N, C-alpha and C positions, 0 to 999 in steps of 0.2 A: 504494500500500500504506500501511496505517496501522500502521507499525512502532512498537512501544513503545520509548520511550527510557528505559533503565535509569538509575536514580539510586543504585543500590546501590554503596556505597563499600567495596570488598573489602579496602582497606588500613587501614580504621578499626579501632580497638581494640574497638569495639562489635560489629563484624562478626566479628572473631576470637573474641570471647567467645561469641557465639551459635553459631558453627561448632564450637567446642570442646565446648559443652554438647550439641549435636546428635550429635557423634561419640561422646560418652560414652553417650548413650542408644542409639545404634546398636550399640555394643559390648555393652550389656545385651541388646538385641534378638537379636544373634547368639548369645549364650550361651543364651538361652531357646529359640531355634529349634533349637539343637544338641541340646537335650534331646529334642525331638520326633524329630529325625533319629536319635538314639541308640536309639530304640525302648524295648524292655524292659531295656536295659542289656547290658553285654558278655557276661555269663553266658548270657543267653537268645538273644542274637544268635549267639554261637558254637554253641550247641546247635542252632539253626535251620540254620546253615550245615553243621554236621556231618551233618545229615539230607539234604544235597544240595539244599537249597532256596535260592531267591533271596529277598532282602529285598523288602519292598513297593516301595521306591523304585527298586530295581534292576529289578523287573518293569515299572514305569512307564517307566523309561529305555529298555528294550528294546522296549516297545510303541509309543512315539511315534516320529515321524520323526527321523532322526539330525540332531543340531545344531538341532532346533526348540525353541522355548521351552515351558516348562511353568509355567503360572500356578497356583501352589499356593494353595489356599483354606483359611482358618482354621487355620494351622499352630499357633497358640497355644491352640487349643480346650482347655478344662479347666484353663487356667493359674489357679493360686490355689485349686484345688479339691483333693479327696482323691485325684484320679486323675492319671495321668501326662500331662504336656503333650503335646498332639497327639491325645488321646482315642482312641488305638489304631486310628486310621484315617487314611489320606492321601487327600485329595480335591483336585481341581484341573482345569484345562482344558489339554488337550494336543492336538497335531496328529498325526493318524494317517492315513497315505496321503492327506495334503492336506486332511483333514476335521477340523475342530475338534470335540472330544468332551469330555464331562465324564467323568472317571475317578474311581472310588471303589475304593481298595485297602485291604483289612484288613491290619493289622500283627500277624501272629501271634506276634511276640516280646513283645508286651504282653498278658499274661494270656491267651495263646492266641487273641488277636484278639477276645476277648469284648467285647460292646457295653455300654458304660455310658451313663448319661443324656446325657453330652456327645457320645459317639459318635453317638447317635441324632440329636441336634440338628444335628450336623455333616453327617451323611448326608442328612437331610431337606433341609438348605439346598442341598446339591449337586444333589439331584433337582429342587428348585425352580428352580435356575439352568438346568438342562437343559430343563425344560418351558417356561419363559418365553422362553428364547433359542433354542429349537428345536435343541438339541445332542444327538446320540446319547449314550447313557449306557452306560458300560462298567464292570461290577463285576468286580474281581479278588478272588475269594472265597477266604478261608481264615479261618474264624471259629468259635469254640466256642459261638456263640450269645449269649444274654443273660448279663451279669454278675449271677449269681443273687442276691447280697446286695442288689442295687438293683433287683430285678425289678419292684417296685411302681411304680417311676418309668419303666420301659421297656415292660412288657408291653402295656398298653392303648394308649398313644400310638404304640408301635412298629409297630402295624398299618398306619400311614400309609406305611411303606416299601413295602409290597406294593400298597397302593392307588396310590401314585405310579407304580410300575412299570406297572401296567395302564393308567393314564391317559396315560402317555407313549406306550405302544404304541397306544392308541386315537387319539392325536393324530398318529399316523404317525411318531413319533420312535423310532428303533430302540433297543432295549435288548439288551445283550450280557452274558453271564456267562461268565467264564473261571474255572473252579473248580480250585484248586490243592491244596486240602486239605479239612478238615472244613467242612461246611455243614449243620448239624444243626438239628433242631426247627424253629422258625420260620424260621431261616436257610435251610432247604431250599426255601422259597418264592421265594428270590431267583432261583435258576436256574429254578424252576418257573414263574415269571411273566415270565421274560425271553424275548425273541423268538428269540435265538440262544444256544446253550449248548455250551461246550467243557469237557470234563473230562480231567484228566491221569490217565493209566493208573497204577493201583496207588497213587495219591496221593489223588485226590478221593474223599470219603466224604459222600454226600448221603442222609440219611434223617430221617424225622420223629421216630423214637425209636431210639436206639442199642441195641446188644445187651443192656446191663443193664436198660434200660427195657422192652424186648420180653420179656425173661425174667420180669420182675416182673409185667407186664400180662397175658401170655398163656401163660407157661411155655415158650415156644418158645426153642430154642437156635439162635443165629445168630452168625456172625462179621461183622466190618465189611464185608468184600469182598462176601460173598453178600447181605448186607442192603442195602448202598447203595454199592457200589464203582462206579468209572467204567465198567468193562467191562460189568457187569450193566446199568447204565443205558443203555449204548450198544446192547447186544444184546437186552435183554428189556423194560425199562420204556419205552424210547424217550425218556427225559428228556434224554439227551445226544445232541446233533446231531453232534458231532465227538469222536472219541477221540484225544487227543494222546499221543504217545509220552513226552514229558517237558515241563518248563515252557517251554523255549525253543520247542518245537513248538506248544504252546498259544498262545504269544504270536504266532508266525507265522500260525497259523490265525486268531487274532483280527484281525490286520492284514488278512488276506485277506478276511475277512467285511466289514470296513469298506470295503475297495476295491470290493467287489461291490455296495455299497449304491447306487452312482451318485448320491451326495448332492450337492445344489447349494444354494447360499445363495439366499434369497428377498429379501434386503434390498438396500441400496445397495452399490455398489462404490465403493471410495475413489478419489479423484482423485490427481493427482501431489502429492508431499509434499516439503517442504524443512525441513531441520533448523532449530531455533531459532537466533537470532543470538547468544544468550548461553549460556555454559557451564552445563550442568545441575549441575555440582559446586558452583556458587555457591548453589544452593538450601539448602545446609547452614547458611548464615549469615543466612537471611532471618527465621526465627521467633525472637523473643526468649525467653529462659528464663522470664521473668515475663510470662505471657499477658495481664496487665493493660496492658502496653505495646503500643500499636498498631503494625502494620506494613502496608506497601502490598502488597496481593495482586497488583498488576500485575507486581511483581517475580517472582512465581511464574508468572503467566500468560506472561510474556515468555520463560520458560525451558522451557515445555512445549508451546506451540502452534507450528504451522508458521510458519517465517520470523519468529517473534515478531510476527506480523501480527494486530492486534486492532482491530476496529471497535467502539468503545465506544458504548453506547446510553444516552442521557440523562446525559452526564457531569457536567452542571451541576446536576442535580436528584437529591436523595436520595444525596448524595455518599458516605455511609458504606456503600453497597452498589454495587459495580462490576458492571455488566452489559455484555455485548457479544457480538459474533460472531467466530468464528475457525474454523480448520481444525486438525485434529490427526491426523497420519499420513494426511492426505488426506480425512478425514471431516469434514463440517461440524458444528460444535457451537455451542451457546449457552452462555455462561459467566455464572454468578452467584457473586460472591466478596465476602465481608465485608471492608470496608476498616478501619473503626474499631471494629468489634465490636458496637455497639449498633444496633438496627433501630428507626428512627422511622417515623412515619406515611408520610412521603414515600417512604422506602425500600420500605415494604410495598406501596404503590401501584405504584411503579416495577417491583418484582419481579412483581406480578400481571400487569401489562400485558406485560412482557417474556416471561413464561411463555406467555401466550396467543399472542403473536406467534410464538414457537417452535413452538407447536402448529399455527398456521396454515401454516407452512412445513415442518412435519414434521421439525424439527431437534432432535436429542437435546440434553439439557441436562447440563452439568457444574457441580455445586455445590462450591465451595471454602469450607468452613466455618471461620470464626473469629468466633464470635458470643457475646456475653454475654446475648443475648435481646432482647426488645422493651422499649422505654423505659418507665419507671414514673414516677409523680408526678402531682400535681393537674392541671397544665397539659396534660399529655399525655393523661390520662384524659378531660379535657373536650374535647380536640381529636379524640378518637375512636380512640386507639391500639388498643383492643380490636377495633373493626370493621375498621380498616385491617390489623392483623395477621391477622385472620380472612380477609380477602380474599386475602392472600398464601398462607395455609395452604390455603384452598379451591382456589386455582389449582394449587398443588403436588399436592394430593390428587386432583384431577380431570384433571390433565395426562395425556395418553396417550402422549406420546413417551417414549423410554427416558431414564432418569435415572441418572447416575453421581455418587456423592458421595465427596469426599475431605475428611477432617477434618484440617485443618492445625494448628489450635490449640484455642481454646475452643469448646465446643458446649454452652452452658448454656440452661436454661429453654426457653420455647417457640421460641426461635431454632433449637433443634435440629429442631423440627418444620417450621418455615417454610423451613429450608434442607435439607429432605429427609433427615431422619435415618432410622434403621432402621424406625421405625413407619410411615413413608410409602413403604416398599417400593421403594427404588431398585433397579435391576437389579444394581448392584454398589456396595459401600461399603467404602472402605479408609481407613486412618488413618496419619498420620505418628507417629513416637515422641513428638512434642511434644503430641499431642492429649489433651484432657481433656473429659469430659462429665459433667454432673450437673444437678440441678434448679436449682442456683445455685452460685457459688463457695464454697469452704469457709469463708472468713472471713464472707461475707454470711450463709450459712446458720446458722453458730454465733451470729452477732450477732442474727439474727431470734429464735432460741430464747431468747437472753438477754433481749431486750426483752419477749417474751411472759412469761417467767418473772418478771421484775421487776414487770411490770404486775399479774400474778396475786398476787404477794406484797403489793403495795400495796393491792389491792382487799380483801385479807383483813386489812389492818392489821398485817402482819408486817414485821419487819426483814429486808431481803433479804440473803442469805448471799453476800457479795462473793467470799470465798475459794472457796466452792463453785462460784460462777459462773465464775470464772477456770479452775478445773479442768474444768468442763463444756465451756467453749469450747475449751480445748486438746484435749480428748478428741474432740469433734465435728469440729474442724478436721482432726485427724489421720485420723479415720475417713473423712471425705468426700474428703480429698485422696487417700487410698489407693484408694478405690472409684471415683475419677474418672479414674485413670491409664489410658493406652492398653492396657497389658498386661492389666489387670483386665477392661476392657470387651471386648477381643478374646477373652479366655478364655471369656467368656459369649456369644460369637458375635454381639455387637452390631455387628460389622463383619466383613468377609471377610478381614481380615489387616492387620497393621501393616507398612508398607513403608518402605524407604529413600527419602527425598525425591528422590534422584537417579534413581529408577526410576519416578517418577510418569508421565512421558510414555509410557514403554513399557507400564506397567500399564494406563493409560487406553486406549492404542491397542489392546492385546489385548482389552480389554473391548468397545470399539467394533466390532472385527472379529467377536467372538463374538455380539454383539447382532444383527448383520446377517445371521446365519443365518436369523433369523425374518423373516417378511414385515412390512412397515411396519404398525404398529397403526392401527386406525380412528381418525379424528379424534374429538375430544371432543364435537363437536356444538354448539359455540357460537362466536360470533365474538369479536372483541376489544372489551372494554369499556374505554373511556378513563376512568380513575379521577379 
């Protein structure tokens, strides 16, 4: 075995400072996630309960297998926007009757479960995860439809929700709708386009136009129940396949439907697993508060892979990128982890070869990001940094094995692309609270603008405003710093969630398990090019 020897000094003042900084960030994360869990606030939660209804997360808890994990996705969606944190919907992966499923649950305590632009993005991401990983999709429906003041941002792209449901079904991936309350207008097509539909008696209301709209359009008088009630749809329209007596009964029926799917994974089965030899709690003190200070990613790898066993590939070449082979919860993986932040030509070539080798052996790749981007300067440009970086980006883009990305620290410039950022469509992407991503660091970006402004003033023969320059730099640095923080990025769904570093092994293991519901992807169609 090639067990990593940890050099992390957990008694050092530096370690304690890093740990304290991470714990402070985790306290902030908990506070923000509690906003999502709180839904629309105490008033609307109490009103919902007074109607005898379960909350969205309570429905999920009763639906999934007892004591099984639920990997919540995008809990900070809409953070920093005008909409409540969580975007009025809960999404994630849960195990139902032994089957991993994607679950989408409207939160009716937030504006009646109405969909805003972030709800839409979060819902579409969940459907994408279901399709790419071959996971049954279950919608727990109770929504008032589109948030009308923002309809211009929802109506046209929102049709993709219905397209995705039909594509999932066409791919043989089951779609199930459990309808607990309103599912009106466009929302009526969620049960309409699902393979299996359960409606709660005297609760579910599914219609294209409610009584007021029908009255305005046709002059017809109708009440909710006769127009779109659960019993009508079970007896007359046939839209409901099952009529549930209450919410608990609907969830029981939903579990029964999944049990009858006779669902089997098509991917690899994990081998035996062994816990890492180092304590996961020590991950709290690995990443420095100042991301310009490098850290050794092997300390992270040692605390997440099986038995801390890691066969490093090309350890003496391109040393600022660590690559190698390991197992995680019994699944084989290839790991690419930034060591010193900067990617040079050698690192780029090493990465491209390693990615191609992973494709040869059909091994999923785990990217651990802490990069300031590709190296700049005359010597590096002459040595071909652009073409070398392009090789790496090309390899990432055309790799067909599953990718999982964890942003540990910095994710700047094209390094974000080469290390499989969101634009390169990893199966899953999570971030630590220490993560930051932007076109470049705040100081560097403000400095570039200052240099450009100074040169422009000189070309015009003007005296440069030094006081204004200082104010501009301070403003730009503050703006870029705020817009590069993990919460800001997660709020815009540039990742699938901000996670506690101590949960990294568990989260990646759940992702690997979910990925293997799908059959192994076809090879990329090229061999290994030695760069």
